[in-house]
Every structure is written in C-alpha cells, then in structure tokens.
TIFI-819865 format. One record per atom (N, C-alpha, C, O): z, y negated, x; residue in one letter. Coordinates in steps of 0.05 Angstrom, whole numbers, padded with zeros to 5 digits, always signed. Layout:
ZYXa;...
***
This chain:
+02196-01639+01589x;+02169-01632+01598x;+02150-01644+01579x;+02156-01646+01555x;+02127-01651+01588x;+02107-01664+01571x;+02084-01644+01566x;+02076-01630+01585x;+02074-01642+01541x;+02054-01623+01535x;+02028-01627+01551x;+02020-01608+01565x;+02016-01650+01550x;+01992-01656+01566x;+02002-01675+01589x;+02016-01694+01585x;+01993-01667+01613x;+02001-01682+01636x;+01993-01711+01634x;+01970-01717+01628x;+02012-01730+01638x;+02003-01758+01638x;+01993-01765+01666x;+01999-01753+01686x;+01977-01786+01666x;+01966-01797+01691x;+01984-01819+01698x;+01987-01838+01683x;+01997-01818+01722x;+02016-01838+01731x;+02004-01850+01757x;+01993-01836+01773x;+02007-01876+01759x;+01999-01890+01785x;+02024-01904+01795x;+02039-01917+01780x;+02029-01901+01821x;+02050-01916+01834x;+02037-01938+01850x;+02020-01933+01868x;+02044-01963+01844x;+02035-01986+01859x;+02058-01995+01876x;+02079-02003+01866x;+02055-01993+01902x;+02078-01998+01920x;+02070-02018+01942x;+02048-02017+01954x;+02088-02037+01947x;+02084-02057+01968x;+02086-02044+01996x;+02100-02025+02001x;+02071-02056+02015x;+02072-02046+02042x;+02094-02061+02058x;+02104-02051+02079x;+02102-02084+02048x;+02124-02100+02061x;+02150-02084+02059x;+02155-02072+02038x;+02165-02083+02080x;+02190-02068+02081x;+02184-02037+02077x;+02199-02023+02062x;+02164-02028+02090x;+02153-02000+02084x;+02175-01980+02089x;+02176-01959+02076x;+02193-01984+02108x;+02213-01963+02114x;+02231-01958+02090x;+02243-01937+02087x;+02233-01978+02073x;+02249-01976+02048x;+02231-01967+02025x;+02238-01948+02011x;+02209-01980+02022x;+02191-01973+02000x;+02182-01945+02002x;+02178-01932+01981x;+02178-01933+02026x;+02171-01905+02029x;+02192-01887+02016x;+02186-01867+02004x;+02218-01894+02018x;+02239-01879+02006x;+02237-01880+01975x;+02243-01860+01961x;+02228-01904+01965x;+02225-01906+01936x;+02202-01890+01926x;+02204-01877+01905x;+02180-01890+01942x;+02157-01873+01934x;+02164-01844+01935x;+02157-01829+01916x;+02178-01836+01956x;+02186-01807+01957x;+02204-01799+01933x;+02201-01777+01922x;+02222-01817+01926x;+02239-01811+01903x;+02223-01808+01877x;+02228-01790+01861x;+02204-01827+01874x;+02187-01825+01849x;+02169-01800+01849x;+02167-01786+01829x;+02158-01794+01871x;+02141-01769+01874x;+02157-01744+01870x;+02148-01727+01855x;+02181-01742+01881x;+02198-01719+01877x;+02204-01715+01847x;+02203-01693+01835x;+02211-01737+01835x;+02219-01736+01806x;+02195-01728+01789x;+02197-01712+01771x;+02171-01739+01794x;+02147-01731+01779x;+02141-01702+01784x;+02135-01688+01765x;+02143-01693+01808x;+02139-01664+01813x;+02159-01647+01798x;+02152-01626+01787x;+02183-01655+01798x;+02205-01640+01785x;+02199-01637+01755x;+02206-01617+01742x;+02185-01657+01743x;+02177-01656+01716x;+02150-01642+01711x;+02139-01640+01689x;+02139-01631+01733x;+02115-01616+01731x;+02090-01634+01730x;+02069-01625+01721x;+02093-01659+01738x;+02071-01678+01737x;+02057-01679+01765x;+02069-01688+01784x;+02032-01671+01766x;+02017-01672+01791x;+01995-01692+01791x;+01983-01698+01812x;+01988-01703+01769x;+01967-01723+01766x;+01978-01751+01771x;+01981-01766+01752x;+01984-01758+01796x;+01992-01785+01802x;+01981-01794+01829x;+01976-01778+01847x;+01977-01819+01831x;+01965-01832+01854x;+01984-01853+01865x;+01999-01865+01850x;+01982-01859+01891x;+01996-01881+01902x;+01975-01901+01911x;+01956-01895+01925x;+01979-01926+01902x;+01961-01948+01911x;+01980-01969+01924x;+01999-01977+01912x;+01973-01977+01949x;+01990-01996+01964x;+01980-02025+01960x;+01956-02030+01960x;+01999-02043+01958x;+01996-02071+01955x;+02006-02084+01981x;+02025-02074+01993x;+01994-02106+01990x;+02005-02120+02014x;+02035-02126+02011x;+02050-02121+02029x;+02043-02137+01988x;+02071-02145+01984x;+02077-02143+01954x;+02060-02135+01938x;+02101-02151+01948x;+02110-02149+01920x;+02095-02170+01902x;+02089-02165+01879x;+02090-02193+01914x;+02077-02214+01898x;+02049-02206+01888x;+02040-02217+01868x;+02036-02188+01901x;+02009-02180+01893x;+02010-02155+01874x;+01989-02147+01864x;+02033-02145+01869x;+02035-02121+01852x;+02024-02126+01824x;+02010-02109+01813x;+02030-02148+01811x;+02019-02152+01784x;+01989-02151+01781x;+01978-02137+01764x;+01975-02165+01800x;+01946-02165+01800x;+01936-02137+01805x;+01918-02128+01791x;+01946-02123+01824x;+01937-02096+01830x;+01943-02077+01806x;+01927-02060+01799x;+01966-02081+01794x;+01973-02064+01770x;+01953-02069+01748x;+01944-02050+01736x;+01947-02093+01743x;+01927-02098+01721x;+01900-02085+01727x;+01886-02076+01709x;+01892-02086+01753x;+01866-02074+01760x;+01868-02043+01758x;+01850-02030+01749x;+01890-02032+01767x;+01895-02003+01765x;+01893-01995+01736x;+01880-01975+01730x;+01904-02009+01717x;+01905-02001+01689x;+01876-02002+01680x;+01867-01984+01666x;+01861-02024+01688x;+01833-02026+01678x;+01815-02004+01689x;+01800-01992+01674x;+01818-01997+01714x;+01800-01978+01726x;+01808-01949+01725x;+01791-01931+01722x;+01834-01944+01727x;+01843-01916+01728x;+01854-01906+01702x;+01856-01881+01698x;+01860-01924+01683x;+01869-01916+01656x;+01894-01898+01656x;+01893-01877+01643x;+01915-01906+01671x;+01938-01888+01672x;+01956-01890+01645x;+01953-01909+01629x;+01973-01871+01642x;+01992-01872+01620x;+02015-01889+01627x;+02028-01900+01609x;+02021-01892+01652x;+02043-01909+01662x;+02039-01917+01692x;+02026-01902+01707x;+02049-01941+01699x;+02048-01950+01726x;+02077-01955+01735x;+02092-01969+01722x;+02084-01943+01759x;+02109-01948+01771x;+02106-01968+01793x;+02092-01962+01813x;+02118-01991+01791x;+02115-02012+01809x;+02140-02013+01830x;+02163-02015+01821x;+02134-02010+01855x;+02156-02008+01875x;+02153-02029+01898x;+02131-02032+01908x;+02175-02041+01905x;+02173-02060+01926x;+02202-02069+01933x;+02222-02060+01922x;+02203-02087+01953x;+02229-02098+01962x;+02226-02128+01968x;+02209-02136+01984x;+02243-02144+01956x;+02244-02172+01963x;+02272-02178+01971x;+02291-02173+01955x;+02277-02188+01996x;+02303-02194+02006x;+02306-02224+02007x;+02289-02238+02017x;+02328-02234+01996x;+02332-02263+01994x;+02329-02278+02020x;+02313-02297+02020x;+02342-02271+02041x;+02339-02284+02067x;+02347-02315+02065x;+02362-02323+02047x;+02335-02329+02082x;+02342-02358+02085x;+02321-02378+02073x;+02325-02402+02075x;+02300-02368+02061x;+02280-02385+02051x;+02278-02383+02021x;+02291-02366+02009x;+02263-02400+02009x;+02260-02402+01980x;+02239-02381+01969x;+02234-02380+01945x;+02228-02364+01986x;+02208-02345+01977x;+02219-02327+01955x;+02204-02320+01937x;+02245-02321+01956x;+02257-02302+01938x;+02253-02312+01909x;+02246-02297+01891x;+02259-02337+01905x;+02256-02349+01878x;+02228-02350+01869x;+02222-02347+01845x;+02209-02355+01887x;+02182-02357+01880x;+02168-02330+01876x;+02146-02329+01865x;+02180-02309+01885x;+02168-02282+01881x;+02181-02267+01858x;+02166-02256+01841x;+02207-02266+01857x;+02221-02248+01839x;+02216-02253+01809x;+02206-02236+01795x;+02221-02276+01800x;+02217-02283+01772x;+02188-02280+01762x;+02183-02268+01742x;+02168-02293+01777x;+02141-02290+01768x;+02131-02261+01767x;+02115-02255+01750x;+02139-02245+01786x;+02130-02217+01786x;+02142-02202+01763x;+02128-02187+01750x;+02167-02206+01758x;+02180-02192+01736x;+02167-02200+01709x;+02161-02183+01692x;+02162-02226+01705x;+02149-02235+01680x;+02121-02225+01678x;+02112-02218+01656x;+02106-02225+01700x;+02077-02217+01700x;+02076-02188+01692x;+02060-02180+01675x;+02094-02170+01703x;+02093-02141+01697x;+02099-02136+01668x;+02087-02120+01655x;+02119-02151+01658x;+02125-02148+01630x;+02102-02155+01612x;+02097-02142+01593x;+02089-02178+01619x;+02066-02187+01604x;+02043-02167+01605x;+02031-02162+01584x;+02038-02155+01628x;+02017-02135+01630x;+02024-02110+01613x;+02007-02099+01600x;+02049-02103+01613x;+02057-02081+01596x;+02051-02086+01566x;+02039-02070+01551x;+02060-02110+01558x;+02055-02117+01530x;+02026-02120+01522x;+02018-02112+01500x;+02009-02132+01540x;+01981-02135+01534x;+01966-02110+01534x;+01947-02107+01519x;+01973-02090+01551x;+01958-02066+01554x;+01969-02042+01540x;+01955-02022+01537x;+01994-02043+01532x;+02010-02021+01520x;+02013-01998+01541x;+02017-01975+01533x;+02011-02005+01566x;+02016-01986+01588x;+02042-01993+01600x;+02044-02015+01611x;+02061-01976+01600x;+02087-01982+01613x;+02084-01988+01642x;+02071-01974+01657x;+02096-02011+01651x;+02096-02018+01679x;+02125-02019+01687x;+02139-02038+01681x;+02133-01997+01700x;+02162-01993+01707x;+02169-02010+01730x;+02155-02010+01750x;+02190-02025+01729x;+02199-02045+01748x;+02218-02033+01769x;+02242-02031+01764x;+02207-02025+01791x;+02223-02014+01813x;+02222-02032+01838x;+02222-02022+01860x;+02221-02058+01833x;+02220-02077+01856x;+02250-02085+01861x;+02262-02099+01845x;+02259-02077+01884x;+02286-02084+01890x;+02288-02114+01898x;+02273-02124+01915x;+02306-02128+01887x;+02310-02157+01892x;+02340-02159+01902x;+02358-02161+01885x;+02343-02159+01928x;+02370-02159+01939x;+02374-02182+01957x;+02356-02197+01964x;+02400-02184+01965x;+02409-02205+01983x;+02407-02196+02012x;+02405-02212+02031x;+02407-02169+02016x;+02406-02160+02045x;+02389-02135+02045x;+02383-02123+02024x;+02381-02126+02069x;+02367-02101+02073x;+02386-02078+02066x;+02378-02058+02054x;+02411-02080+02074x;+02430-02059+02068x;+02431-02053+02038x;+02432-02029+02029x;+02432-02074+02021x;+02433-02070+01993x;+02407-02055+01984x;+02409-02038+01966x;+02385-02062+01995x;+02361-02047+01987x;+02361-02019+01996x;+02352-02002+01981x;+02371-02013+02019x;+02373-01985+02028x;+02392-01969+02009x;+02387-01946+02003x;+02414-01982+02000x;+02432-01969+01981x;+02418-01961+01955x;+02426-01942+01942x;+02397-01976+01948x;+02383-01970+01923x;+02357-01954+01927x;+02341-01949+01909x;+02354-01945+01952x;+02329-01929+01960x;+02338-01902+01970x;+02328-01892+01990x;+02357-01890+01955x;+02367-01864+01964x;+02395-01864+01975x;+02406-01843+01983x;+02407-01887+01976x;+02434-01889+01986x;+02456-01886+01963x;+02452-01872+01943x;+02477-01900+01968x;+02500-01898+01949x;+02494-01907+01920x;+02507-01899+01901x;+02474-01924+01917x;+02467-01933+01890x;+02443-01918+01878x;+02432-01927+01858x;+02436-01895+01889x;+02415-01879+01878x;+02388-01887+01889x;+02386-01900+01910x;+02367-01878+01875x;+02340-01885+01883x;+02324-01897+01861x;+02317-01883+01841x;+02319-01922+01863x;+02305-01936+01841x;+02277-01925+01836x;+02268-01926+01813x;+02263-01914+01855x;+02238-01901+01852x;+02240-01877+01833x;+02224-01873+01815x;+02261-01861+01838x;+02265-01838+01821x;+02273-01846+01792x;+02263-01834+01773x;+02289-01867+01790x;+02297-01877+01764x;+02273-01887+01749x;+02271-01882+01725x;+02254-01900+01762x;+02230-01910+01749x;+02212-01886+01740x;+02200-01887+01719x;+02211-01866+01756x;+02195-01843+01749x;+02207-01829+01724x;+02192-01820+01706x;+02233-01827+01722x;+02246-01816+01699x;+02240-01833+01674x;+02234-01822+01653x;+02241-01858+01678x;+02234-01876+01655x;+02206-01875+01647x;+02200-01877+01624x;+02188-01872+01666x;+02159-01868+01660x;+02155-01843+01643x;+02140-01844+01623x;+02167-01821+01651x;+02164-01796+01637x;+02175-01800+01609x;+02162-01790+01589x;+02198-01812+01606x;+02211-01817+01580x;+02192-01834+01562x;+02187-01828+01538x;+02183-01856+01573x;+02166-01874+01558x;+02140-01862+01548x;+02132-01866+01526x;+02127-01846+01566x;+02102-01832+01558x;+02109-01813+01536x;+02094-01812+01516x;+02131-01799+01536x;+02138-01781+01514x;+02142-01796+01488x;+02132-01787+01468x;+02156-01818+01489x;+02162-01834+01465x;+02136-01845+01454x;+02131-01843+01430x;+02119-01857+01471x;+02094-01869+01461x;+02076-01848+01450x;+02063-01853+01430x;+02075-01825+01462x;+02058-01803+01451x;+02068-01794+01424x;+02053-01789+01406x;+02094-01793+01421x;+02106-01783+01396x;+02101-01804+01373x;+02097-01797+01350x;+02101-01829+01381x;+02094-01850+01361x;+02065-01848+01352x;+02059-01852+01328x;+02047-01842+01370x;+02019-01840+01364x;+02011-01814+01348x;+01991-01813+01335x;+02029-01795+01351x;+02022-01769+01336x;+02034-01768+01308x;+02029-01749+01293x;+02049-01788+01300x;+02060-01788+01274x;+02041-01800+01253x;+02048-01802+01230x;
***
C-alpha cells in the first residue's frame, strides 16, 4: 500500500480494442486492489502513437507513472518491425528524460491468439502486471526521494 495515492494514467491503443480492453480492465482491477483510485484512461489511435501521447500526458497531467497498453500483431506486412522497436525505445527514452515510469504493456505477438493469452488468458494479464510494476516503481522512487 502507498501512503499518498499516486496519480496513474493508462495510455491505451484503440486498435485491437477487444484485446486492449482486457488489458485496461486488468490494470484498473489491480490499481483498485492496491487502493488507488486516482487514475485516468487516455486512448490512442494505435500503438505507434502511444509515445507522443505519453509524453503529452506527462507534461499536462503530471502523473507518477504511465501504463502503456496496446497490441501489435505481426501479420503478413513489415508494419510489425516499423512499430515495435521504435515504440519500445521511445517509451524508454521518455521514462529516462522525465523520470516518470512508462510501463511497457504493448503486446507484440505473432498471432491474435497469443495476444489473447496475454490479456487474461493462460499467460496472465499484461495490463495487471504493468499496474503491479507501476505501484512498485512509485514506491521505490518515493523511498529514494525521502532519504
């Protein structure tokens, strides 16, 4: 449990919404379980746009952490390569530049079935895992600042 409630923002892609909605639900349930009620969900058109929106969210809403959720499925085109690596690097860079944790919950799978397995199926729920990590990181960062 955290002494002062952190402000958490979930930035989630609209693409593959039937899967992303499960990730959002997992994140929200986990935050609620930790007694965190100060969180917002901001929707992005797709996963590629998440870094820009995340940077703007940090600038305008000043959250303690941002949980980034989306789904990119390999399919038959090269879009997978052009989306996955740049998004991962951009979110890491935003975290380092702003000192605001940007949790990476963007599923990068070869099939929709694999994504569903990671959105509440056999492989757990990545949204929930990211929310757990956000709570943990906020606690660690706060403890470092209080010393």
